[in-house]
N, C-alpha and C positions, 0 to 999 in steps of 0.2 A: 172442459176436461181438467181434472185435478192434477196439479203439478206436485207430485209426491216428493218428500224430502229424500235427498241422497243419504247414504250412510253417514258421510261426514257432516252434512247439515243436521241430521237427526241427533248425532252425538253432540254437536255444538249447541243445538236448541235445548236439549235435555240438560246439559251441563250448565248453560246460562240460566235456565229456569230454576234448577235446584240451587245454584249458587245465590241467585237473587233472594229466594225464599229464606235460605239459611242466613245470609248476610243481614237481611232485614230483621229477622228474628233475633240474631245475636246483638245487633246494635240496639234493638229495643230492650232486650234483657239487660244489657250493660247500662243503658241510660236509666232504666227503672231501678236498678240496684244502686247506682251512684247518685242519682238526683231525684229519685222518687217520682219520675214522670215518664210517660210513654213518648216515643219518638214523635208522634203526631202533635202532642202538646209542645214539645221542644220546637218543632218546625213552626208552629203558630207564633210562639214567642219570638223566634228569629225573624219571621216576616214582620211582626209588629215593631221589633227593635230597629229594623231597616227602613221603616216607613216614615214619611215626614211626621213630625210630632208624635212618633210612636203610635200612630192611629190609622186604622183601616176600616172601611165599611165591612160589615159582616158579609154582605154579598160578595165583596171582593175577596175576602178570606175563603169563602166557599169556592169561588172561581179558581183562585190560585192553588187550592188543594184538591181541586176536582171532586169536591164533596157536596153533598146535599146541604141546603141551608139548615135543616133540622139537626144534622150531625155537627155542624159548626156551632150552632147555638148550644148544643149539649156540651161540646168541648169548652167553649168560652164560659159556660156556666160553671164547669169544674175549675177552670183557671180563675174565675171570679171568686169562687169559694175559697181558693188558696190565697186570695189577695193579690194575684199576679196580673190580673186584667180587670178593667171596669168597663161597663157599657154606658154609652151616652147616646141620646137621641141625635140623629143626623139633622142639622139645621135645615129647615125648609122641606122636610119629608117626614111626616109623622110616623110612617111605617118603617123608615130607615133607621138602622142602629149602627153605631160605631163601636169597635173594640179598641180600647186604649191600654197600652202596656204601662203598668204602674212602676214606680221606683222599686218596689218590692219584687215585681216580676222581672225587671232588668237585673236586679241583684241575683235572683234565682237562676236566670239565664247565664249570667257571667260565672256563677258557681258551677253550673252544669257543663259549660262549654269545654273546659280542659279535658275532662274525662271522656266526653263524647268524641272530641277530636282524636284523642289517643285510641279510642275504640275503632274509629274509622281508619286510622293509620295501621293499627295492629291487624285488623281483619280484612283490609283491602289494599290500601296504598303502599304499605311497606312490603307487600308480597310481590309487587310489580316493579319492573325496571322503569326508569323515567320515560323510555319510549313507549312502553305498554300503558303507562298512565296517560300519555298524550293520545295514544290510539283509543283508549277507553273513553276519554273525553270526546274525541271526534265521533266515535260510534254512538255514544250516548246522545250527542247533539243531533245527529242525523235522525235517530229514532224519535227523540223528543220533538223535533220540528215536524216530522211526519205525523206523529200522533196529535200534536197540537193543531196542525193544519186540518187534519181529519175531523177533530172535534169542532173546530170553527165551522167547517163545511157542513157537518151534521146539524149543528145548532142553527145555521142559516136556513137549511132546508126545513127544519122543524118550524121555524118562525114563518117561513113562506107557506108551508102547508097549513098552518093554523089560520092564516089570513084568508085562505081560499074557501 
């Protein structure tokens, strides 16, 4: 039997969905205007900047961004064309590739970060009380952990099904 949303749940769900779409769009537009890159490219640069030796396997980037390998390959190709990332073969695996953040890419990331942080503050964090920021963090972690666990479970079932 379907557990329909109450009026309060419906209002919350719709506000959350609309807010997330508008926030994501605004952050992307702001980053595009100030740094000439979409949020997805910024996130890839951040991931690489935080990785040991500023290097990650392409498959790891796809996993971390919940993207298809072809989409990551396309994005890394664009970052490569900008001189922000280079690809290298993964030692011991002919088919494996690494994405490496270049010095130029790190410089671009450092230049983009202040305006991006200001956009996040202006359109989200500064609108909330410290308690609401804490609550948002807790809520986000609950949802993230649930979805990550569900994805791991689904992937495990897919692998098991493929073996049968």
